[in-house]
C-alpha positions in Angstrom: -49.0 -83.5 125.8 -48.5 -83.6 122.1 -50.3 -85.9 119.8 -49.3 -87.2 116.4 -51.7 -86.4 113.6 -53.2 -89.3 111.6 -51.4 -88.0 108.5 -48.0 -88.1 110.2 -48.6 -91.6 111.5 -49.6 -92.8 108.0 -46.4 -91.4 106.6 -44.3 -93.1 109.2 -46.1 -96.4 108.7 -45.6 -96.2 104.9 -41.9 -95.3 105.3 -41.3 -98.2 107.7 -43.2 -100.5 105.4 -41.1 -99.4 102.4 -37.9 -99.9 104.3 -39.1 -103.4 105.4 -39.7 -104.3 101.7 -36.2 -103.0 100.8 -33.8 -104.5 103.3 -30.7 -103.4 101.4 -31.7 -99.8 101.6 -32.3 -100.2 105.3 -28.9 -101.8 105.8 -27.2 -99.0 103.8 -28.9 -96.3 105.9 -27.7 -98.0 109.1 -24.2 -98.3 107.8 -23.7 -95.0 106.1 -22.6 -93.1 109.2 -20.0 -95.6 110.5 -18.7 -96.4 107.0 -18.6 -92.8 106.1 -16.6 -91.9 109.2 -14.3 -94.8 108.5 -13.8 -93.7 104.9 -12.9 -90.2 106.0 -10.5 -91.1 108.8 -8.9 -94.2 107.2 -8.9 -93.6 103.5 -8.5 -89.8 104.0 -5.3 -90.4 106.0 -4.0 -92.8 103.4 -4.6 -90.3 100.7 -2.8 -87.6 102.6 0.1 -90.0 103.3 0.3 -90.9 99.6 0.3 -87.2 98.6 3.0 -86.3 101.2 5.2 -89.1 99.8 5.5 -87.2 96.5 6.4 -83.8 98.1 9.7 -82.7 99.5 11.3 -80.8 102.4 13.1 -77.5 101.8 16.4 -78.0 103.6 16.8 -74.3 104.2 13.4 -73.4 105.6 12.3 -76.8 106.8 8.9 -76.3 105.1 7.1 -78.9 102.9 7.3 -78.1 99.2 4.1 -79.2 97.7 5.4 -80.0 94.3 5.5 -83.5 92.7 8.8 -85.2 93.0 10.2 -88.7 93.2 13.2 -87.7 95.2 12.1 -89.5 98.3 11.7 -92.8 96.5 15.0 -92.2 94.7 16.7 -91.8 98.1 15.2 -95.0 99.4 16.3 -97.0 96.3 19.8 -95.5 95.9 21.0 -95.5 99.5 21.9 -99.1 100.6 21.1 -98.4 104.2 17.4 -98.2 103.6 17.4 -101.3 101.5 19.1 -103.2 104.3 16.5 -101.9 106.8 13.7 -103.2 104.5 15.2 -106.6 104.1 16.0 -106.9 107.8 12.4 -106.0 108.7 10.9 -108.4 106.2 13.3 -111.1 107.3 12.6 -110.8 111.0 8.8 -110.7 110.2 9.1 -113.9 108.2 11.1 -115.6 110.9 8.6 -114.6 113.6 5.7 -115.8 111.4 7.3 -119.2 110.7 8.3 -119.8 114.4 4.9 -118.7 115.7 3.2 -121.1 113.2 5.4 -124.0 114.4 4.6 -123.3 118.0 0.9 -122.4 117.5 -0.1 -125.4 115.3 0.3 -128.1 117.9 -1.2 -126.0 120.6 -4.2 -125.2 118.4 -4.6 -128.8 117.3 -4.6 -130.0 120.9 -7.2 -127.4 121.8 -9.4 -128.3 118.9 -9.1 -132.1 118.7 -7.7 -133.5 121.9 -8.4 -131.3 124.9 -11.5 -131.8 127.1 -13.9 -128.8 127.4 -12.4 -127.9 130.8 -8.8 -128.0 129.5 -9.8 -126.1 126.4 -11.2 -123.4 128.6 -8.1 -123.2 130.6 -5.9 -123.0 127.5 -8.1 -120.3 126.1 -7.8 -118.3 129.3 -4.0 -118.7 129.4 -3.8 -117.5 125.8 -6.2 -114.6 126.1 -5.2 -113.2 129.5 -1.8 -111.9 128.3 -3.6 -109.8 125.8 -5.1 -107.8 128.7 -1.7 -106.9 130.0 0.0 -103.7 128.8 2.0 -104.0 125.7 4.9 -102.0 127.2 4.8 -103.9 130.5 5.3 -107.2 128.6 8.2 -105.8 126.6 9.9 -104.4 129.8 9.3 -107.7 131.5 11.1 -109.5 128.7 13.9 -107.0 128.9 14.5 -108.1 132.5 14.2 -111.8 131.6 16.7 -111.5 128.7 19.1 -109.0 130.4 22.6 -110.1 131.5 22.2 -111.9 134.9 18.5 -112.2 134.1 16.4 -115.4 134.1 17.7 -116.8 130.8 21.3 -116.0 131.8 20.9 -117.6 135.2 19.2 -120.7 133.7 22.0 -121.3 131.2 24.6 -120.9 133.9 23.0 -123.5 136.0 23.6 -126.1 133.3 27.2 -124.9 132.7 26.4 -122.9 129.5 27.9 -119.6 130.5 28.5 -118.4 127.0 24.9 -118.8 125.9 23.6 -116.2 128.4 25.6 -113.5 126.7 23.8 -113.9 123.3 20.7 -112.3 124.7 20.5 -108.9 126.4 20.0 -106.0 123.9 20.3 -108.0 120.7 18.5 -109.0 117.5 17.9 -112.4 119.0 16.2 -110.9 122.1 14.0 -108.8 119.8 13.0 -111.8 117.8 12.1 -113.8 121.0 9.9 -110.9 122.2 8.2 -110.6 118.8 7.4 -114.4 118.9 5.9 -114.2 122.3 3.9 -111.0 121.8 2.2 -112.1 118.5 1.8 -115.9 119.3 -1.9 -115.6 120.4 -2.7 -114.0 117.1 -1.5 -117.1 115.4 -3.1 -119.6 117.7 -6.6 -118.4 117.5 -7.1 -118.4 113.7 -5.5 -121.9 113.4 -7.7 -123.2 116.2 -10.8 -121.8 114.4 -9.7 -123.5 111.2 -8.9 -126.8 112.8 -12.2 -126.8 114.7 -14.1 -126.5 111.4 -12.6 -129.7 109.9 -15.4 -132.4 110.0 -14.5 -135.3 112.2 -15.9 -137.6 109.6 -12.9 -136.7 107.3 -10.5 -138.0 109.9 -12.6 -141.1 110.6 -12.8 -141.9 106.9 -9.0 -141.6 106.6 -8.6 -144.0 109.5 -11.1 -146.4 108.1 -9.1 -146.5 104.8 -6.0 -147.4 106.8 -4.1 -144.1 106.8 -2.0 -143.4 109.8 -1.5 -140.1 111.6 1.3 -138.8 109.4 -0.5 -139.2 106.0 -3.8 -138.0 107.5 -2.1 -134.9 108.8 -0.3 -134.2 105.5 -3.2 -134.9 103.1 -6.2 -133.8 105.1 -5.5 -131.7 108.2 -2.8 -129.5 106.8 -4.4 -128.6 103.4 -7.7 -127.8 105.2 -6.0 -125.8 107.9 -3.8 -123.9 105.4 -6.2 -120.9 105.0 -6.3 -120.5 108.8 -2.5 -120.8 109.0 -2.2 -118.1 106.3 -4.8 -115.9 108.1 -2.7 -116.1 111.3 0.4 -115.2 109.4 -1.3 -112.0 108.2 -1.4 -110.8 111.8 2.1 -111.9 112.9 3.8 -110.7 109.7 2.0 -107.3 109.5 2.3 -106.5 113.2 6.0 -107.3 113.1 6.5 -105.4 109.9 5.0 -102.2 111.4 6.4 -102.3 114.9 9.0 -99.9 116.1 8.7 -100.1 119.9 10.2 -103.6 120.4 13.2 -102.8 118.2 13.8 -99.6 120.0 13.5 -101.1 123.5 15.0 -104.6 123.1 17.7 -104.1 120.4 19.7 -101.5 118.7 18.5 -102.5 115.2 16.5 -100.2 113.0 13.2 -101.3 111.5 11.1 -99.6 108.9 8.9 -98.2 111.7 11.9 -96.7 113.5 13.0 -94.8 110.4 9.5 -93.5 109.8 9.3 -92.4 113.5 12.7 -90.7 113.5 12.1 -89.0 110.1 8.9 -87.4 111.1 9.6 -86.8 114.8 13.3 -86.1 115.1 14.3 -84.9 111.6 10.9 -83.4 110.8 11.1 -84.8 107.3 7.5 -85.8 106.9 7.6 -86.3 103.1 10.4 -88.9 103.4 8.6 -90.5 106.4 5.5 -90.8 104.3 7.4 -92.3 101.3 9.1 -94.9 103.6 5.8 -95.7 105.3 4.5 -96.8 101.9 7.1 -99.5 101.7 5.3 -101.8 104.3 2.0 -100.8 102.7 3.2 -102.2 99.4 4.6 -105.3 101.0 1.4 -106.0 102.8 -0.6 -105.4 99.6 1.4 -108.2 97.9 1.1 -110.4 101.0 -2.7 -110.0 101.1 -3.0 -110.9 97.5 -1.1 -114.1 98.1 -3.2 -114.7 101.3 -6.4 -114.2 99.4 -5.3 -116.9 96.9 -5.0 -119.4 99.8 -8.5 -118.4 101.1 -7.2 -116.8 104.2 -9.9 -114.1 104.4 -12.5 -116.8 105.0 -10.8 -117.6 108.3 -10.6 -114.0 109.6 
């Protein structure tokens, strides 16, 4: 049995006492390992991605030429097909964000302001349970639902709208529907958190002053819930912007992610894939600056 000498115990006590008097140093010591690992993995990979974007691929040998060049960005800017892919991706991401917001807001408002605790718990369960299901399983399930002679097609035919069932299947509309469903919980939860923080006294004061539901919603609820709405849009917009699996499985449309995947996996052109991957990074940087202006980070 080993014993600790009085001198060692005194040093430990003085060290612990010094750390207790300097909580910031203690906090930094606790966080240095995880933050250091995060910095190496995340920021290191971003730095490598950024450097690859300014290199090129030798068409004869297939090897990466590590010399500074803007050829990859010139290719993106000069070939219209890549511009169309960027605009298509951003457009679908914007549509998904707007539709998810329109669907999520009344659901979140009912949960935060109207529903009883029991109904609120049931709604939370119904929103969170799909997140436990496999991402691919949900996509393939929607493929079956939207396929010709699927559930949507059958439902339209029951009401005599035979032509509407043909607009789904493998199409951009089906892809947008799947995006809306997949990312909807990520919009509901931030909006719910924002609506729940609105003091009830504000709504009561508005009612006491004679304001009806419409003016109260426009002048009190919506402005106070706007940061939460923007916070939810960060998730839906960014997740749609970077996704490549849903476009590949539900439609024949190329997104930014599909071009990046095919460039580095099929063509082996890693420098061009890195350059094209910086496009959504730049878009999201601008989007986050706008979201910060609306105070969205306070709701995350």
